[in-house]
C-alpha positions as protocol buffer text, in pm:
chain_id: "A"
residue {
  index: 1
  type: UNK
  ca { x: 11775 y: 11561 z: 9692 }
}
residue {
  index: 2
  type: UNK
  ca { x: 11759 y: 11325 z: 9394 }
}
residue {
  index: 3
  type: UNK
  ca { x: 11439 y: 11141 z: 9316 }
}
residue {
  index: 4
  type: UNK
  ca { x: 11418 y: 10902 z: 9021 }
}
residue {
  index: 5
  type: UNK
  ca { x: 11117 y: 10877 z: 8796 }
}
residue {
  index: 6
  type: UNK
  ca { x: 11060 y: 10739 z: 8446 }
}
residue {
  index: 7
  type: UNK
  ca { x: 10990 y: 10973 z: 8155 }
}
residue {
  index: 8
  type: UNK
  ca { x: 10626 y: 11085 z: 8150 }
}
residue {
  index: 9
  type: UNK
  ca { x: 10406 y: 11068 z: 7843 }
}
residue {
  index: 10
  type: UNK
  ca { x: 10288 y: 11402 z: 7712 }
}
residue {
  index: 11
  type: UNK
  ca { x: 9999 y: 11550 z: 7909 }
}
residue {
  index: 12
  type: UNK
  ca { x: 9814 y: 11667 z: 7604 }
}
residue {
  index: 13
  type: UNK
  ca { x: 9794 y: 11340 z: 7410 }
}
residue {
  index: 14
  type: UNK
  ca { x: 9423 y: 11395 z: 7352 }
}
residue {
  index: 15
  type: UNK
  ca { x: 9443 y: 11752 z: 7231 }
}
residue {
  index: 16
  type: UNK
  ca { x: 9369 y: 11659 z: 6870 }
}
residue {
  index: 17
  type: UNK
  ca { x: 9161 y: 11346 z: 6942 }
}
residue {
  index: 18
  type: UNK
  ca { x: 8784 y: 11330 z: 6885 }
}
residue {
  index: 19
  type: UNK
  ca { x: 8562 y: 11414 z: 7181 }
}
residue {
  index: 20
  type: UNK
  ca { x: 8501 y: 11116 z: 7410 }
}
residue {
  index: 21
  type: UNK
  ca { x: 8216 y: 11031 z: 7644 }
}
residue {
  index: 22
  type: UNK
  ca { x: 8280 y: 11177 z: 7986 }
}
residue {
  index: 23
  type: UNK
  ca { x: 8383 y: 10960 z: 8280 }
}
residue {
  index: 24
  type: UNK
  ca { x: 8295 y: 11142 z: 8602 }
}
residue {
  index: 25
  type: UNK
  ca { x: 8510 y: 11005 z: 8884 }
}
residue {
  index: 26
  type: UNK
  ca { x: 8463 y: 11080 z: 9254 }
}
residue {
  index: 27
  type: UNK
  ca { x: 8788 y: 11065 z: 9451 }
}
residue {
  index: 28
  type: UNK
  ca { x: 8781 y: 11032 z: 9831 }
}
residue {
  index: 29
  type: UNK
  ca { x: 9083 y: 11161 z: 10023 }
}
residue {
  index: 30
  type: UNK
  ca { x: 9136 y: 11173 z: 10401 }
}
residue {
  index: 31
  type: UNK
  ca { x: 9293 y: 11517 z: 10449 }
}
residue {
  index: 32
  type: UNK
  ca { x: 9166 y: 11875 z: 10427 }
}
residue {
  index: 33
  type: UNK
  ca { x: 9210 y: 12123 z: 10144 }
}
residue {
  index: 34
  type: UNK
  ca { x: 9494 y: 12309 z: 10317 }
}
residue {
  index: 35
  type: UNK
  ca { x: 9715 y: 11996 z: 10328 }
}
residue {
  index: 36
  type: UNK
  ca { x: 9973 y: 11980 z: 10048 }
}
residue {
  index: 37
  type: UNK
  ca { x: 9879 y: 11620 z: 9962 }
}
residue {
  index: 38
  type: UNK
  ca { x: 9525 y: 11734 z: 9883 }
}
residue {
  index: 39
  type: UNK
  ca { x: 9651 y: 12036 z: 9689 }
}
residue {
  index: 40
  type: UNK
  ca { x: 9876 y: 11809 z: 9484 }
}
residue {
  index: 41
  type: UNK
  ca { x: 9586 y: 11575 z: 9412 }
}
residue {
  index: 42
  type: UNK
  ca { x: 9367 y: 11865 z: 9303 }
}
residue {
  index: 43
  type: UNK
  ca { x: 9636 y: 11964 z: 9054 }
}
residue {
  index: 44
  type: UNK
  ca { x: 9652 y: 11602 z: 8940 }
}
residue {
  index: 45
  type: UNK
  ca { x: 9276 y: 11610 z: 8880 }
}
residue {
  index: 46
  type: UNK
  ca { x: 9310 y: 11936 z: 8686 }
}
residue {
  index: 47
  type: UNK
  ca { x: 9588 y: 11785 z: 8475 }
}
residue {
  index: 48
  type: UNK
  ca { x: 9377 y: 11479 z: 8394 }
}
residue {
  index: 49
  type: UNK
  ca { x: 9080 y: 11696 z: 8304 }
}
residue {
  index: 50
  type: UNK
  ca { x: 9291 y: 11918 z: 8078 }
}
residue {
  index: 51
  type: UNK
  ca { x: 9491 y: 11641 z: 7911 }
}
residue {
  index: 52
  type: UNK
  ca { x: 9178 y: 11438 z: 7833 }
}
residue {
  index: 53
  type: UNK
  ca { x: 8982 y: 11736 z: 7708 }
}
residue {
  index: 54
  type: UNK
  ca { x: 8738 y: 11684 z: 7995 }
}
residue {
  index: 55
  type: UNK
  ca { x: 8655 y: 11323 z: 7906 }
}
residue {
  index: 56
  type: UNK
  ca { x: 8784 y: 11214 z: 8250 }
}
residue {
  index: 57
  type: UNK
  ca { x: 8659 y: 11451 z: 8519 }
}
residue {
  index: 58
  type: UNK
  ca { x: 8785 y: 11377 z: 8872 }
}
residue {
  index: 59
  type: UNK
  ca { x: 8605 y: 11544 z: 9163 }
}
residue {
  index: 60
  type: UNK
  ca { x: 8815 y: 11541 z: 9480 }
}
residue {
  index: 61
  type: UNK
  ca { x: 8619 y: 11483 z: 9804 }
}
residue {
  index: 62
  type: UNK
  ca { x: 8867 y: 11586 z: 10073 }
}
residue {
  index: 63
  type: UNK
  ca { x: 8875 y: 11549 z: 10452 }
}
residue {
  index: 64
  type: UNK
  ca { x: 8692 y: 11216 z: 10455 }
}
residue {
  index: 65
  type: UNK
  ca { x: 8376 y: 11380 z: 10328 }
}
residue {
  index: 66
  type: UNK
  ca { x: 8284 y: 11092 z: 10093 }
}
residue {
  index: 67
  type: UNK
  ca { x: 8436 y: 10796 z: 10277 }
}
residue {
  index: 68
  type: UNK
  ca { x: 8627 y: 10783 z: 10604 }
}
residue {
  index: 69
  type: UNK
  ca { x: 8999 y: 10715 z: 10580 }
}
residue {
  index: 70
  type: UNK
  ca { x: 8964 y: 10352 z: 10684 }
}
residue {
  index: 71
  type: UNK
  ca { x: 8693 y: 10292 z: 10423 }
}
residue {
  index: 72
  type: UNK
  ca { x: 8864 y: 10442 z: 10120 }
}
residue {
  index: 73
  type: UNK
  ca { x: 9065 y: 10142 z: 10000 }
}
residue {
  index: 74
  type: UNK
  ca { x: 8773 y: 9898 z: 10016 }
}
residue {
  index: 75
  type: UNK
  ca { x: 8545 y: 10156 z: 9855 }
}
residue {
  index: 76
  type: UNK
  ca { x: 8779 y: 10178 z: 9557 }
}
residue {
  index: 77
  type: UNK
  ca { x: 8829 y: 9801 z: 9547 }
}
residue {
  index: 78
  type: UNK
  ca { x: 8451 y: 9747 z: 9542 }
}
residue {
  index: 79
  type: UNK
  ca { x: 8399 y: 10012 z: 9275 }
}
residue {
  index: 80
  type: UNK
  ca { x: 8205 y: 10251 z: 9499 }
}
residue {
  index: 81
  type: UNK
  ca { x: 8465 y: 10510 z: 9402 }
}
residue {
  index: 82
  type: UNK
  ca { x: 8705 y: 10458 z: 9111 }
}
residue {
  index: 83
  type: UNK
  ca { x: 9007 y: 10627 z: 9268 }
}
residue {
  index: 84
  type: UNK
  ca { x: 9127 y: 10722 z: 9615 }
}
residue {
  index: 85
  type: UNK
  ca { x: 9413 y: 10816 z: 9848 }
}
residue {
  index: 86
  type: UNK
  ca { x: 9520 y: 10665 z: 10181 }
}
residue {
  index: 87
  type: UNK
  ca { x: 9819 y: 10651 z: 10412 }
}
residue {
  index: 88
  type: UNK
  ca { x: 10006 y: 10347 z: 10281 }
}
residue {
  index: 89
  type: UNK
  ca { x: 10097 y: 10202 z: 10621 }
}
residue {
  index: 90
  type: UNK
  ca { x: 9728 y: 10178 z: 10707 }
}
residue {
  index: 91
  type: UNK
  ca { x: 9732 y: 9850 z: 10509 }
}
residue {
  index: 92
  type: UNK
  ca { x: 10023 y: 9687 z: 10689 }
}
residue {
  index: 93
  type: UNK
  ca { x: 9794 y: 9423 z: 10842 }
}
residue {
  index: 94
  type: UNK
  ca { x: 9713 y: 9307 z: 10490 }
}
residue {
  index: 95
  type: UNK
  ca { x: 10073 y: 9288 z: 10376 }
}
residue {
  index: 96
  type: UNK
  ca { x: 10393 y: 9393 z: 10558 }
}
residue {
  index: 97
  type: UNK
  ca { x: 10533 y: 9560 z: 10244 }
}
residue {
  index: 98
  type: UNK
  ca { x: 10289 y: 9845 z: 10306 }
}
residue {
  index: 99
  type: UNK
  ca { x: 10478 y: 9924 z: 10628 }
}
residue {
  index: 100
  type: UNK
  ca { x: 10830 y: 9950 z: 10492 }
}
residue {
  index: 101
  type: UNK
  ca { x: 10823 y: 10329 z: 10496 }
}
residue {
  index: 102
  type: UNK
  ca { x: 10705 y: 10349 z: 10859 }
}
residue {
  index: 103
  type: UNK
  ca { x: 10995 y: 10176 z: 11031 }
}
residue {
  index: 104
  type: UNK
  ca { x: 11161 y: 10438 z: 11252 }
}
residue {
  index: 105
  type: UNK
  ca { x: 11506 y: 10551 z: 11137 }
}
residue {
  index: 106
  type: UNK
  ca { x: 11527 y: 10307 z: 10845 }
}
residue {
  index: 107
  type: UNK
  ca { x: 11494 y: 10596 z: 10597 }
}
residue {
  index: 108
  type: UNK
  ca { x: 11518 y: 10928 z: 10781 }
}
residue {
  index: 109
  type: UNK
  ca { x: 11580 y: 11169 z: 10492 }
}
residue {
  index: 110
  type: UNK
  ca { x: 11424 y: 11245 z: 10155 }
}
residue {
  index: 111
  type: UNK
  ca { x: 11709 y: 11081 z: 9965 }
}
residue {
  index: 112
  type: UNK
  ca { x: 11684 y: 10767 z: 10177 }
}
residue {
  index: 113
  type: UNK
  ca { x: 11304 y: 10766 z: 10153 }
}
residue {
  index: 114
  type: UNK
  ca { x: 11329 y: 10791 z: 9774 }
}
residue {
  index: 115
  type: UNK
  ca { x: 11574 y: 10501 z: 9762 }
}
residue {
  index: 116
  type: UNK
  ca { x: 11345 y: 10293 z: 9985 }
}
residue {
  index: 117
  type: UNK
  ca { x: 11049 y: 10370 z: 9758 }
}
residue {
  index: 118
  type: UNK
  ca { x: 11253 y: 10260 z: 9457 }
}
residue {
  index: 119
  type: UNK
  ca { x: 11328 y: 9936 z: 9641 }
}
residue {
  index: 120
  type: UNK
  ca { x: 10969 y: 9865 z: 9749 }
}
residue {
  index: 121
  type: UNK
  ca { x: 10745 y: 10018 z: 9483 }
}
residue {
  index: 122
  type: UNK
  ca { x: 10709 y: 9705 z: 9272 }
}
residue {
  index: 123
  type: UNK
  ca { x: 10610 y: 9499 z: 9577 }
}
residue {
  index: 124
  type: UNK
  ca { x: 10349 y: 9759 z: 9677 }
}
residue {
  index: 125
  type: UNK
  ca { x: 10210 y: 9769 z: 9323 }
}
residue {
  index: 126
  type: UNK
  ca { x: 10185 y: 9388 z: 9310 }
}
residue {
  index: 127
  type: UNK
  ca { x: 10009 y: 9374 z: 9647 }
}
residue {
  index: 128
  type: UNK
  ca { x: 9751 y: 9626 z: 9523 }
}
residue {
  index: 129
  type: UNK
  ca { x: 9713 y: 9449 z: 9189 }
}
residue {
  index: 130
  type: UNK
  ca { x: 9616 y: 9129 z: 9373 }
}
residue {
  index: 131
  type: UNK
  ca { x: 9311 y: 9322 z: 9496 }
}
residue {
  index: 132
  type: UNK
  ca { x: 9218 y: 9469 z: 9159 }
}
residue {
  index: 133
  type: UNK
  ca { x: 9387 y: 9804 z: 9225 }
}
residue {
  index: 134
  type: UNK
  ca { x: 9648 y: 9993 z: 9023 }
}
residue {
  index: 135
  type: UNK
  ca { x: 9907 y: 10208 z: 9199 }
}
residue {
  index: 136
  type: UNK
  ca { x: 9931 y: 10556 z: 9050 }
}
residue {
  index: 137
  type: UNK
  ca { x: 10169 y: 10750 z: 9275 }
}
residue {
  index: 138
  type: UNK
  ca { x: 10293 y: 10800 z: 9629 }
}
residue {
  index: 139
  type: UNK
  ca { x: 10412 y: 11112 z: 9811 }
}
residue {
  index: 140
  type: UNK
  ca { x: 10578 y: 11129 z: 10155 }
}
residue {
  index: 141
  type: UNK
  ca { x: 10490 y: 11341 z: 10451 }
}
residue {
  index: 142
  type: UNK
  ca { x: 10774 y: 11542 z: 10605 }
}
residue {
  index: 143
  type: UNK
  ca { x: 10970 y: 11348 z: 10866 }
}
residue {
  index: 144
  type: UNK
  ca { x: 10777 y: 11243 z: 11174 }
}
residue {
  index: 145
  type: UNK
  ca { x: 10869 y: 11421 z: 11497 }
}
residue {
  index: 146
  type: UNK
  ca { x: 10750 y: 11429 z: 11858 }
}
residue {
  index: 147
  type: UNK
  ca { x: 10492 y: 11674 z: 11998 }
}
residue {
  index: 148
  type: UNK
  ca { x: 10483 y: 11685 z: 12378 }
}
residue {
  index: 149
  type: UNK
  ca { x: 10376 y: 11904 z: 12667 }
}
residue {
  index: 150
  type: UNK
  ca { x: 10723 y: 11929 z: 12819 }
}
residue {
  index: 151
  type: UNK
  ca { x: 11089 y: 11929 z: 12717 }
}
residue {
  index: 152
  type: UNK
  ca { x: 11169 y: 11558 z: 12719 }
}
residue {
  index: 153
  type: UNK
  ca { x: 11539 y: 11478 z: 12734 }
}
residue {
  index: 154
  type: UNK
  ca { x: 11528 y: 11152 z: 12933 }
}
residue {
  index: 155
  type: UNK
  ca { x: 11336 y: 10862 z: 12772 }
}
residue {
  index: 156
  type: UNK
  ca { x: 11199 y: 10778 z: 13117 }
}
residue {
  index: 157
  type: UNK
  ca { x: 10985 y: 11094 z: 13093 }
}
residue {
  index: 158
  type: UNK
  ca { x: 10780 y: 10922 z: 12821 }
}
residue {
  index: 159
  type: UNK
  ca { x: 10670 y: 10632 z: 13037 }
}
residue {
  index: 160
  type: UNK
  ca { x: 10294 y: 10617 z: 13084 }
}
residue {
  index: 161
  type: UNK
  ca { x: 10221 y: 10911 z: 12851 }
}
residue {
  index: 162
  type: UNK
  ca { x: 9905 y: 10854 z: 12645 }
}
residue {
  index: 163
  type: UNK
  ca { x: 10022 y: 10871 z: 12286 }
}
residue {
  index: 164
  type: UNK
  ca { x: 9844 y: 10911 z: 11953 }
}
residue {
  index: 165
  type: UNK
  ca { x: 9881 y: 10609 z: 11723 }
}
residue {
  index: 166
  type: UNK
  ca { x: 9767 y: 10618 z: 11361 }
}
residue {
  index: 167
  type: UNK
  ca { x: 9901 y: 10283 z: 11236 }
}
residue {
  index: 168
  type: UNK
  ca { x: 10068 y: 9967 z: 11364 }
}
residue {
  index: 169
  type: UNK
  ca { x: 10414 y: 10122 z: 11356 }
}
residue {
  index: 170
  type: UNK
  ca { x: 10325 y: 10416 z: 11579 }
}
residue {
  index: 171
  type: UNK
  ca { x: 10139 y: 10185 z: 11814 }
}
residue {
  index: 172
  type: UNK
  ca { x: 10440 y: 9954 z: 11843 }
}
residue {
  index: 173
  type: UNK
  ca { x: 10679 y: 10245 z: 11885 }
}
residue {
  index: 174
  type: UNK
  ca { x: 10469 y: 10376 z: 12174 }
}
residue {
  index: 175
  type: UNK
  ca { x: 10472 y: 10034 z: 12338 }
}
residue {
  index: 176
  type: UNK
  ca { x: 10852 y: 10007 z: 12310 }
}
residue {
  index: 177
  type: UNK
  ca { x: 10882 y: 10350 z: 12473 }
}
residue {
  index: 178
  type: UNK
  ca { x: 10649 y: 10243 z: 12757 }
}
residue {
  index: 179
  type: UNK
  ca { x: 10385 y: 10489 z: 12638 }
}
residue {
  index: 180
  type: UNK
  ca { x: 10011 y: 10417 z: 12609 }
}
residue {
  index: 181
  type: UNK
  ca { x: 9898 y: 10411 z: 12243 }
}
residue {
  index: 182
  type: UNK
  ca { x: 9553 y: 10534 z: 12141 }
}
residue {
  index: 183
  type: UNK
  ca { x: 9425 y: 10532 z: 11782 }
}
residue {
  index: 184
  type: UNK
  ca { x: 9332 y: 10885 z: 11672 }
}
residue {
  index: 185
  type: UNK
  ca { x: 9270 y: 11011 z: 11316 }
}
residue {
  index: 186
  type: UNK
  ca { x: 9430 y: 11339 z: 11207 }
}
residue {
  index: 187
  type: UNK
  ca { x: 9101 y: 11528 z: 11214 }
}
residue {
  index: 188
  type: UNK
  ca { x: 9038 y: 11426 z: 11575 }
}
residue {
  index: 189
  type: UNK
  ca { x: 9376 y: 11533 z: 11717 }
}
residue {
  index: 190
  type: UNK
  ca { x: 9267 y: 11860 z: 11885 }
}
residue {
  index: 191
  type: UNK
  ca { x: 8967 y: 11697 z: 12051 }
}
residue {
  index: 192
  type: UNK
  ca { x: 9175 y: 11399 z: 12166 }
}
residue {
  index: 193
  type: UNK
  ca { x: 9422 y: 11633 z: 12338 }
}
residue {
  index: 194
  type: UNK
  ca { x: 9156 y: 11857 z: 12488 }
}
residue {
  index: 195
  type: UNK
  ca { x: 8965 y: 11563 z: 12635 }
}
residue {
  index: 196
  type: UNK
  ca { x: 9278 y: 11399 z: 12774 }
}
residue {
  index: 197
  type: UNK
  ca { x: 9271 y: 11094 z: 12548 }
}
residue {
  index: 198
  type: UNK
  ca { x: 9628 y: 11168 z: 12445 }
}
residue {
  index: 199
  type: UNK
  ca { x: 9912 y: 11384 z: 12577 }
}
residue {
  index: 200
  type: UNK
  ca { x: 10166 y: 11332 z: 12300 }
}
residue {
  index: 201
  type: UNK
  ca { x: 10202 y: 11233 z: 11937 }
}
residue {
  index: 202
  type: UNK
  ca { x: 10452 y: 11181 z: 11657 }
}
residue {
  index: 203
  type: UNK
  ca { x: 10354 y: 11330 z: 11326 }
}
residue {
  index: 204
  type: UNK
  ca { x: 10476 y: 11561 z: 11051 }
}
residue {
  index: 205
  type: UNK
  ca { x: 10510 y: 11938 z: 11091 }
}
residue {
  index: 206
  type: UNK
  ca { x: 10235 y: 11961 z: 10827 }
}
residue {
  index: 207
  type: UNK
  ca { x: 9980 y: 11785 z: 11047 }
}
residue {
  index: 208
  type: UNK
  ca { x: 10107 y: 11980 z: 11348 }
}
residue {
  index: 209
  type: UNK
  ca { x: 10031 y: 12310 z: 11178 }
}
residue {
  index: 210
  type: UNK
  ca { x: 9700 y: 12204 z: 11022 }
}
residue {
  index: 211
  type: UNK
  ca { x: 9579 y: 12086 z: 11363 }
}
residue {
  index: 212
  type: UNK
  ca { x: 9728 y: 12393 z: 11542 }
}
residue {
  index: 213
  type: UNK
  ca { x: 9943 y: 12186 z: 11774 }
}
residue {
  index: 214
  type: UNK
  ca { x: 10048 y: 12494 z: 11972 }
}
residue {
  index: 215
  type: UNK
  ca { x: 9699 y: 12498 z: 12125 }
}
residue {
  index: 216
  type: UNK
  ca { x: 9760 y: 12172 z: 12312 }
}
residue {
  index: 217
  type: UNK
  ca { x: 10136 y: 12094 z: 12307 }
}
residue {
  index: 218
  type: UNK
  ca { x: 10441 y: 12306 z: 12382 }
}
residue {
  index: 219
  type: UNK
  ca { x: 10747 y: 12122 z: 12249 }
}
residue {
  index: 220
  type: UNK
  ca { x: 10839 y: 11989 z: 11904 }
}
residue {
  index: 221
  type: UNK
  ca { x: 11132 y: 11745 z: 11917 }
}
residue {
  index: 222
  type: UNK
  ca { x: 11277 y: 11722 z: 11566 }
}
residue {
  index: 223
  type: UNK
  ca { x: 11340 y: 11348 z: 11541 }
}
residue {
  index: 224
  type: UNK
  ca { x: 11258 y: 11315 z: 11166 }
}
residue {
  index: 225
  type: UNK
  ca { x: 11205 y: 10948 z: 11244 }
}
residue {
  index: 226
  type: UNK
  ca { x: 11057 y: 10835 z: 10911 }
}
residue {
  index: 227
  type: UNK
  ca { x: 10874 y: 10971 z: 10607 }
}
residue {
  index: 228
  type: UNK
  ca { x: 10547 y: 10779 z: 10564 }
}
residue {
  index: 229
  type: UNK
  ca { x: 10377 y: 10802 z: 10229 }
}
residue {
  index: 230
  type: UNK
  ca { x: 10025 y: 10859 z: 10109 }
}
residue {
  index: 231
  type: UNK
  ca { x: 9944 y: 10661 z: 9797 }
}
residue {
  index: 232
  type: UNK
  ca { x: 9688 y: 10713 z: 9523 }
}
residue {
  index: 233
  type: UNK
  ca { x: 9543 y: 10412 z: 9345 }
}
residue {
  index: 234
  type: UNK
  ca { x: 9264 y: 10339 z: 9101 }
}
residue {
  index: 235
  type: UNK
  ca { x: 9023 y: 10051 z: 9053 }
}
residue {
  index: 236
  type: UNK
  ca { x: 9192 y: 9852 z: 8776 }
}
residue {
  index: 237
  type: UNK
  ca { x: 8866 y: 9774 z: 8599 }
}
residue {
  index: 238
  type: UNK
  ca { x: 8769 y: 10141 z: 8597 }
}
residue {
  index: 239
  type: UNK
  ca { x: 9108 y: 10233 z: 8453 }
}
residue {
  index: 240
  type: UNK
  ca { x: 9092 y: 9963 z: 8187 }
}
residue {
  index: 241
  type: UNK
  ca { x: 8743 y: 10077 z: 8086 }
}
residue {
  index: 242
  type: UNK
  ca { x: 8894 y: 10403 z: 7959 }
}
residue {
  index: 243
  type: UNK
  ca { x: 9044 y: 10450 z: 7616 }
}
residue {
  index: 244
  type: UNK
  ca { x: 9417 y: 10391 z: 7570 }
}
residue {
  index: 245
  type: UNK
  ca { x: 9468 y: 10765 z: 7535 }
}
residue {
  index: 246
  type: UNK
  ca { x: 9281 y: 10839 z: 7857 }
}
residue {
  index: 247
  type: UNK
  ca { x: 9476 y: 10575 z: 8046 }
}
residue {
  index: 248
  type: UNK
  ca { x: 9804 y: 10720 z: 7916 }
}
residue {
  index: 249
  type: UNK
  ca { x: 9696 y: 11069 z: 8024 }
}
residue {
  index: 250
  type: UNK
  ca { x: 9614 y: 10950 z: 8377 }
}
residue {
  index: 251
  type: UNK
  ca { x: 9946 y: 10768 z: 8412 }
}
residue {
  index: 252
  type: UNK
  ca { x: 10135 y: 11073 z: 8285 }
}
residue {
  index: 253
  type: UNK
  ca { x: 9949 y: 11302 z: 8527 }
}
residue {
  index: 254
  type: UNK
  ca { x: 10024 y: 11055 z: 8808 }
}
residue {
  index: 255
  type: UNK
  ca { x: 10394 y: 11055 z: 8728 }
}
residue {
  index: 256
  type: UNK
  ca { x: 10400 y: 11433 z: 8731 }
}
residue {
  index: 257
  type: UNK
  ca { x: 10204 y: 11437 z: 9059 }
}
residue {
  index: 258
  type: UNK
  ca { x: 10459 y: 11210 z: 9225 }
}
residue {
  index: 259
  type: UNK
  ca { x: 10753 y: 11428 z: 9121 }
}
residue {
  index: 260
  type: UNK
  ca { x: 10570 y: 11746 z: 9219 }
}
residue {
  index: 261
  type: UNK
  ca { x: 10449 y: 11598 z: 9547 }
}
residue {
  index: 262
  type: UNK
  ca { x: 10797 y: 11500 z: 9663 }
}
residue {
  index: 263
  type: UNK
  ca { x: 10918 y: 11852 z: 9592 }
}
residue {
  index: 264
  type: UNK
  ca { x: 10620 y: 11999 z: 9777 }
}
residue {
  index: 265
  type: UNK
  ca { x: 10688 y: 11774 z: 10074 }
}
residue {
  index: 266
  type: UNK
  ca { x: 11053 y: 11874 z: 10096 }
}
residue {
  index: 267
  type: UNK
  ca { x: 10968 y: 12244 z: 10074 }
}
residue {
  index: 268
  type: UNK
  ca { x: 10698 y: 12202 z: 10336 }
}
residue {
  index: 269
  type: UNK
  ca { x: 10928 y: 12086 z: 10615 }
}
residue {
  index: 270
  type: UNK
  ca { x: 11112 y: 12410 z: 10690 }
}
residue {
  index: 271
  type: UNK
  ca { x: 10802 y: 12624 z: 10633 }
}
residue {
  index: 272
  type: UNK
  ca { x: 10589 y: 12426 z: 10874 }
}
residue {
  index: 273
  type: UNK
  ca { x: 10855 y: 12402 z: 11145 }
}
residue {
  index: 274
  type: UNK
  ca { x: 10884 y: 12780 z: 11126 }
}
residue {
  index: 275
  type: UNK
  ca { x: 10505 y: 12802 z: 11157 }
}
residue {
  index: 276
  type: UNK
  ca { x: 10514 y: 12587 z: 11470 }
}
residue {
  index: 277
  type: UNK
  ca { x: 10769 y: 12825 z: 11621 }
}
residue {
  index: 278
  type: UNK
  ca { x: 10557 y: 13123 z: 11520 }
}
residue {
  index: 279
  type: UNK
  ca { x: 10264 y: 12960 z: 11697 }
}
residue {
  index: 280
  type: UNK
  ca { x: 10463 y: 12956 z: 12018 }
}
residue {
  index: 281
  type: UNK
  ca { x: 10607 y: 12606 z: 12024 }
}
residue {
  index: 282
  type: UNK
  ca { x: 10963 y: 12533 z: 12135 }
}
residue {
  index: 283
  type: UNK
  ca { x: 11153 y: 12348 z: 11861 }
}
residue {
  index: 284
  type: UNK
  ca { x: 11437 y: 12135 z: 11994 }
}
residue {
  index: 285
  type: UNK
  ca { x: 11669 y: 11860 z: 11879 }
}
residue {
  index: 286
  type: UNK
  ca { x: 11651 y: 11523 z: 12058 }
}
residue {
  index: 287
  type: UNK
  ca { x: 11898 y: 11475 z: 12340 }
}
residue {
  index: 288
  type: UNK
  ca { x: 12170 y: 11211 z: 12306 }
}
residue {
  index: 289
  type: UNK
  ca { x: 11984 y: 10988 z: 12550 }
}
residue {
  index: 290
  type: UNK
  ca { x: 11656 y: 11018 z: 12360 }
}
residue {
  index: 291
  type: UNK
  ca { x: 11827 y: 10966 z: 12022 }
}
residue {
  index: 292
  type: UNK
  ca { x: 11994 y: 10653 z: 12154 }
}
residue {
  index: 293
  type: UNK
  ca { x: 11667 y: 10513 z: 12284 }
}
residue {
  index: 294
  type: UNK
  ca { x: 11482 y: 10589 z: 11961 }
}
residue {
  index: 295
  type: UNK
  ca { x: 11759 y: 10421 z: 11760 }
}
residue {
  index: 296
  type: UNK
  ca { x: 11721 y: 10111 z: 11976 }
}
residue {
  index: 297
  type: UNK
  ca { x: 11348 y: 10113 z: 11910 }
}
residue {
  index: 298
  type: UNK
  ca { x: 11416 y: 10140 z: 11538 }
}
residue {
  index: 299
  type: UNK
  ca { x: 11646 y: 9839 z: 11541 }
}
residue {
  index: 300
  type: UNK
  ca { x: 11384 y: 9631 z: 11720 }
}
residue {
  index: 301
  type: UNK
  ca { x: 11116 y: 9735 z: 11472 }
}
residue {
  index: 302
  type: UNK
  ca { x: 11331 y: 9654 z: 11168 }
}
residue {
  index: 303
  type: UNK
  ca { x: 11388 y: 9305 z: 11308 }
}
residue {
  index: 304
  type: UNK
  ca { x: 11019 y: 9259 z: 11384 }
}
residue {
  index: 305
  type: UNK
  ca { x: 10919 y: 9380 z: 11040 }
}
residue {
  index: 306
  type: UNK
  ca { x: 11157 y: 9132 z: 10876 }
}
residue {
  index: 307
  type: UNK
  ca { x: 11000 y: 8850 z: 11075 }
}
residue {
  index: 308
  type: UNK
  ca { x: 10660 y: 8928 z: 10926 }
}
residue {
  index: 309
  type: UNK
  ca { x: 10773 y: 9042 z: 10579 }
}
residue {
  index: 310
  type: UNK
  ca { x: 10985 y: 8733 z: 10518 }
}
residue {
  index: 311
  type: UNK
  ca { x: 11173 y: 8696 z: 10192 }
}
residue {
  index: 312
  type: UNK
  ca { x: 10993 y: 8991 z: 10032 }
}
residue {
  index: 313
  type: UNK
  ca { x: 11099 y: 9220 z: 10317 }
}
residue {
  index: 314
  type: UNK
  ca { x: 11456 y: 9093 z: 10309 }
}
residue {
  index: 315
  type: UNK
  ca { x: 11468 y: 9155 z: 9934 }
}
residue {
  index: 316
  type: UNK
  ca { x: 11342 y: 9512 z: 9982 }
}
residue {
  index: 317
  type: UNK
  ca { x: 11611 y: 9582 z: 10243 }
}
residue {
  index: 318
  type: UNK
  ca { x: 11879 y: 9427 z: 10021 }
}
residue {
  index: 319
  type: UNK
  ca { x: 11778 y: 9645 z: 9729 }
}
residue {
  index: 320
  type: UNK
  ca { x: 11754 y: 9951 z: 9951 }
}
residue {
  index: 321
  type: UNK
  ca { x: 12092 y: 9899 z: 10113 }
}
residue {
  index: 322
  type: UNK
  ca { x: 12253 y: 9817 z: 9779 }
}
residue {
  index: 323
  type: UNK
  ca { x: 12399 y: 9488 z: 9893 }
}
């Protein structure tokens, strides 16, 4: 796996600088402390604290404890929190570029996901900048795969199954598979299954393990459909209010967090699939018939995304495909 990043500034730029007034930043994140995204962000906060000599002190509020997932972006935009993390595709209704990484089978490996991020990062950063936000870094989840209560080999078996949706892409995918989409946040997955709201989902092995998917599903179908990213961004005014040295330290820590996070994500995949098996789940590869159907769904969703993304989307695909 090759992931490209620019050269980071030194973390300890402030080591010999005079002491600065402290900026205490609260950072809302949507996932729990055991999730590698949160662990990576906590290391990022530690790096910022160390490299600024404590003048920027970021307190991570995980698991939606400060703001719910759907409130985090607007909270940062409005200055209620200076920095936050969300699933990027949650903003696709605002701008289609935020959904480029959630198109099934467009980028179904870490190398492809990295190339797609290279092709779309500037567009994402510009879309955030229009709202007074500065992109810091983005890290993918492991590839999204199916969790079901039976061994599905024929796409017809999916018809009418109530299915967890967490963004527009998963909702549309469910519709194209004749499933019934229902919006459910990660923290509500076990309850949604136990109460019968949903009977299937597509998510990463990380979320499957953290929500103990073996308690309510039996089969993991390793589709690796796409690698959606979480992104971390900061209120631009809050960032610009810091000294030049503090800003440089944050950007350097962010660059390191992106590189580290991609490595953590890649390492997570095999470990978490093994944990699903250890929990009693059957791990299986998609049948030819299911793979063919999912590929058809992916082609439809690429075309639909291009219709909404227009010239910007076409330019992203051109850069990604190297044409």
